[in-house]
N, C-alpha and C positions, 0 to 999 in steps of 0.2 A: 798330740794323740794321733795314732795312725788310724786311717779309715777302717771301720768294721766291715766285714764282708759276710753276706748271707749265702749259704750253699745248700742246695736241696739234698736231703738225705737219700742216698742211693739204696734201693731195695727196701726202703722203710715206708713210713706213712706218707702218702702223696701230699705235697705241699709243705712237708716238714723241713725246717732249715736248721743248720748248725753253723758254728764258727768255722771259717776257713783257717785250717791250722797252718797255712803258709803265711799267715799274718806275721809280720816281723815281731821278734820277741819284745814283749812290753817292758816298760821301765817302771811299772806301777809300784813294784815292791820297794824299789829305791825311793820313788817319789813319796810314798806314804810312810816309809820309815823315817824320812826327813821331817815329817810332820812334828815329831816329838821335839826335835831340836829347834824347830821354828816356834813351838809353844814356849820353850825356855827363853828364846830370844825376845819374843813378844812380851813375856812376863817381865823380863828385865827392862825393856823399853818403857812399859807402862809404869813400873815402879819409879824409873828415872824421871818420867814426865810428872808423876805425882809429887815427887820431891820438889821439882821446879815450881809446880803450882802452889805447894805449901809455902815455899820461900817467897814467892810473889805475893801471896796473901799477907804473910807476916811483915813484909817490908813495905806494904802499901801498894796493892796491885792497881793497875790502870786497865781501862777497857782495851787498849792496844795489847797489853800483856795478856789479858784474857783471851783475845783472839789468837795470839801466837801460841799460847799454851794449848788452846783447843785444837788448833791445826796440828800441833805436835802430837797430841793424844790420838787424833784420828789417824795420823801417819803411823804411829806405833801399832794401833789396832789393825790398820790396813796391811800389816806385815803378815797376816794370817787370814786366808780365805776359808772360814769355817764357822762353827757355831758361835764363836766370840762375836762375829759380825752380827748375828741374829740378836744376841743379848744387847749389844751396843745400840742397835736400831730400836729394840724394844724400849729401852730407857729413854731414847731420844723422842719417842712418840708420846710419852707421859708428861704432860706439861709441868715444867718447873721441878722435875726430879733433879735435873742438872741445869746449870746456868744456860741462858739462851745461846751464848757463843758456842758452847759445847754441843747443845742439841743441834744447831745448824750444821756443824761439822760432822757429827755422828750420822745424821740423816743422809749424808752423801755416800756413806759406805755401801758397797755392793756385796751381797752374799753370793760369791761365786767361787766355790771350791773347785780345785782342778778336777776335771772329770776322770772317772776310771776308764781305762782302755779295755779293748775287747777281751784280752786274755785274763785280765783281772776281774772283769765282770763275770766271765765264765767260772772262775774260782769262787767268787762270791755267791753266785747262783747255786753252785754245787754245794756250798756250805749251808744254804738255806733249804733247798729242795732235794738234795741228794745227788748221787752220780748220774742218775737218769733224768735229770731235770729237763733236758732238751726235748725228750719224748713227750713231755706234758704240754707242749705248745706246737701248733702248726707252723708258726713263724715267731721269731724273736729277734728284734733288731739290736745288735750289740752296741750300736752307736747311740748314745743318749739323746732323747728328744729335748730334755731340759735338765739343767743341773742347778742345785741350790746349796744351802749351807749344810744340811744334814744328809743329803742323798741325791740321787738322780733318777730320772724317769725314762723308761724304755717302752717303745711301742712293741706290741706283740699281738698275736692272734691265737685264740683257743682252738682246740681240736674241732669244735663245732662251728668255727667261723666267726666267733665274737671278737671284735677288736678290743684290745686291752691296753691299759696303762700300768706298768709295773714299776713301783717306786722302790728302789734298792738303796739301803742305807750304806754310807761309807763305813769302813772298818774303824774300830776303836773309838766310836763316837761317845760312849759313856765316859771314858777317861777324859776325852777332849772337852766335853760339856762341864765336867767337874772342874777342870782347870780354868775354863772360862768363867764359871761362877765364882771361883776364888778371885779372879781379876775384878769381877763386878763388886765383890765385897770391898776391895781396895778403893775403887772409885767412889762408892757410896759412903764408905767410912770417911774418906777425905772430904766429901761434900758436907757431911754432918759437922766436921771440925770447922770448916770454913763458914758454913751457914746453917744454923740450927732451927730455922723457921719451920722446916718440914722434916720430921723424923722418917728416914727412909728404910728403917729396919724391916717393917712389915712388907714394904714394897719388894725388898730383896727376897724375902721368903716366898712371896707370890711368884715372882719371876723364876726363881729356882724350881718351884713345884711345877709350873707350867712347861718350862723347857725340858725338864726331866720326863714329863709325860709324853712329850713329842717324840722321844726316842722309842716308845713302845708302839709299834705299828699294829699289834693286835688290839690295843686299846683304841687306836685311831679307827680300825675297822668297826669297832662297836659304836664309835661316835658317828660314823657314816650311816650305820644301820639306824641309829637313833634319829638322825636328821631325815632319813627316809620316812620314818614313822611320823615325826613331828610335822613334816611338810607334805604329807599325803593329802592330795586335793588342792595343793597350791600350784596352779598350772604354770605360773611364771618363774618357778624355781625348780631346777633339776638336780638330783643327787645321784652319783654313780653307784651302781650295784657292785658289791664286793665279791670276789671269787675267794671264798674262805679256804678252799682246798689248795690254793696257790698263794697263800699268805702265811707269813710267820712274823715273829717279833721284829724282824729286820727287813722284811719284804712285804709290801702291800700291793695286791693285784686287784684292780678295779676295771669296770667297763670304761672304754674310752668315750668321752663326750665331745662331739664336734662343737666348735665355737670360735668366735673372733675375740681379740683383745678388747677389754672394756674401753680403753682410751681411744680405740679406733673409731668410736662413735661420738666423740666429744664435739664434733662439728656437724652432727646430724641435726635434723629439725627438732624443735622443742618437744613435739609429741613423742618422738622416738627416745629422746634423752629422758623424758619423764617416765616412759614405760620401763626403761632399764632401772631408773632410780626407784620406781615403785616396787620392782622385783627385789631390789636390794633392801628396801624397807621391810618387805614381807620376810625375806630370808633372815633378817637380823631380829626384828621385833617380835614376830609371831612365835618362834621357839622360846624366846625369853618370857613373854607375857603368859603364854599358855603352859610352859613346862619348866621355866626357870633355867634355861640353857642359852648361852651366847657363843657365837663364833668369835673368838678373841683376837684373831689376826686379820685385820682389814687390809692386808697387802693387796694391791691391785692384781698381782699375778695369781691370786687364789680364785679369781673369777674369770669366766669367759661368757660371751653373749651368744645364745643360740638363736637360730632363725626359725620362724614359723610363718608359713605361707609367703615366703620370699622377703620377709622383713624381720628385724629383731623382735624376738618374742619374750625373752627373759634371760635369766642367769643360770649358768652352770656353777655349782659350788664344787671346787676341786680338791680342797685340802681340809682335813679334819683333825690335824695334830693339836692345834691350840683351841680347845673347847673348854668352857668353864660351866660347871653345874652349880647352881646356887640353891641354898635353902629357900623354901617358899616364902618365909618371912622377909627375906631380902627383896624378893620381887614385890611383895606387898609394900615394902618401904619405898620403892620407886613410885608406885601408884599413890601412896600417901603424900610423898613430897610434891608430886605434880598437883594433886588436889589442894595441898596446903598453899602452894604458890598461886594457884588459880583464885583461891578464896582469901588469900592473905591470912591464913589460919596458922598462927605461930605454934600452937600446940601440935598440930599434925606435922609441921616442918621439923620441930625438935624431935618428935617421936621417930620420924624417918631416919634422921641422923643417928639416933641412939640405936635403932634396930640395925643399922649398917655397921655399928661398932665404934663410932666416934665417942670419945670419952672426955670428961671434964669440960663440958660445954658451958661457956659463959655467953652472955648477951652479945658481947663483942665478937666472939668466935662464930656464933651463929650468923651474925651479920656478914662476916667475911665469907663463910661457906655459901651463903646465899648469893654472893656475887657470882660464884662459879655455877651454882645450881640454876640461876636465872639465865646464864649463858647457854648451858647445855639444854635446858628445857625450853628456852625461848621460842623456837619454832613450834613446839608442841602446845604452847599456851596461846598462840596467836591464830585466831580463826579467820584466816585469809590466805590467798595464794601468795607465796613469797619464796625468795631464795633462802638458803640456810644462813648466809652471812654476806651481805652485799659488799663488794669491793675488797674482799679478803682473799689472798692467795691460798691454795690448799695447804701448802707447807706452813703457813702462818696461822692456820685456824686454831683459835684458843690461846695463842701466845700472849696477846694483849691482856686478856682477862686473867690468865695465869700470873702475869707480872703484877697486876693490881692486887690479886690475892696474896702473892708473895710479899709484896711491900707491906700490906696490912698485917700479915702474920709476923713480920719482923718486930712490929710494935706490940701486937696483942697475943702472939703465939707463945710457944710453938704448938703444932698439931701433929698427931700421929695418924697417918693415912691408914685405915684398916685394910687388912690383907685382901678381903673379898672385894673391896671397892676398886682395886687397881685396874683389873682388866675390864670392868664395866666402864670405867672412865676412859681408858685407852681405846676401847672398841667404839665408844660413842664419838670420840674425836676422829677416829679413822673413818667411821660412817659419814660424818659431816664432810670430811675431806673428799670422799667419793662424790657426794652431792655437789661439792664445789667444782670438782673436775668436770662434771656433766652439766654444770650451770642449770641445775634443776629448779623448776618453779612449780611448787605444789602446795596444797593445803595440808601441812603436816598435822595440824590439829585434828582435822577430820580423819586422817589416816590412823592416828593413834586412838581416837575415839572408837573407830570400828574394831580395833584389836582389843580394847578394854571393855567392850560391851559385856555386861553380866560378869565382870571380873570378881573372883572370890578366892582368897588365899587357900581355903579348903579344897576348892576345885583344882587349883594348881598342884597342891600336894598329891591329890589322888591321881591326876594325870601323870605327874612326874614319877611317882612310885610304880605305876603300871608300865610306863615306857621304859624306865631303867631296868626293871625286872625282865621285860621282854627281850632286851638286847644284852643282858648280862652285866650291867653296870650297877654299882652301889649308890645309894642315896647319900648326899652330902650331910656331914654332921653339923 
């Protein structure tokens, strides 16, 4: 990619900048037209690896064969830097959706699409804001500040001097995502043929629904507005304001929030690490318990740490594409299950699972689900200062328990994981991973008790309806 150049507009608005038209002709059109052929090639590669995996299974696969096939699959997926990478990483973070060898390889994938060059960005911005788009900014840096799987972020400045972050979507992402989801269906269907302990069909539905939502930046703008409302008064979490007049379905413009990378603080003193972790706890649990909403993508790049009085003060939430809104009854199920586990009340435990959508529950299946529930809820049941999971690496969080559940389901299953449960489960694992990275030591029991004080499902429903109406979103069915 050639360096972008900012040039002050002559005779125009002071401080306004445009692209230097002497920039060498960009090759983006050729680069992005090649994307289609790469999709075809990746699809063929994935299908070929799938055939080898099936053959390995039918002829008596070994762990070494699993590792080789997993590496081949990751290599095939790595042939395309785009949304397929996001889908692969999503399924890798949901314990036991794919065998552990595959999860390990898929987690290594990096979502780094080739960035759009200056001339191409100019055309994309023109498509979103019209021919006069440059006049709507005092400054706009055509060189991306960050690139990811669905789009890239540019620094800009508004006419009244506000620093902005403009997230611009790559072209043709809708067709790209649909192609990726087709590949996902192949992978999950293969997994069901090899191992039927967990039925992945509802998981596939949920992943598809959430990834498609991420394409709609107008919806993401509403999500950001929703989080501003839900976290009003939460001093250790900041949400960027959206510039609606500079946003479209494929362009999201928000105020720039200064901050440092979360992992830059992993060697800080314990008080600092706990302060950051407490902000993460508030950012995740408070919207869920009070409004039935979760931030479903716990990727470390979605957060930065802001300073307050010269020291880390809390978290900036930067991305709102993957947000899940739950019916209030689902939230009540979370509270019911925790209370059931605290009091060993089997009736409440079973009711919680049924509310979430688990069907055909037997005593054996309930016991198996409880293995996982006690792992996820463990820190929230233990009234003491503790870590999330002693001696466990962030990437391995939940793997041992998932393996135990999987082995038990082979004997007593199968089980269909309800669609609504998928991102709740995934986000909880991601949250635990952040606490492990920070080596947090807190009393999680007390933290959750503060959030659950005076909890009532009817109150959640009233709050949720009012909040969603205020930002123009519909209630979940």
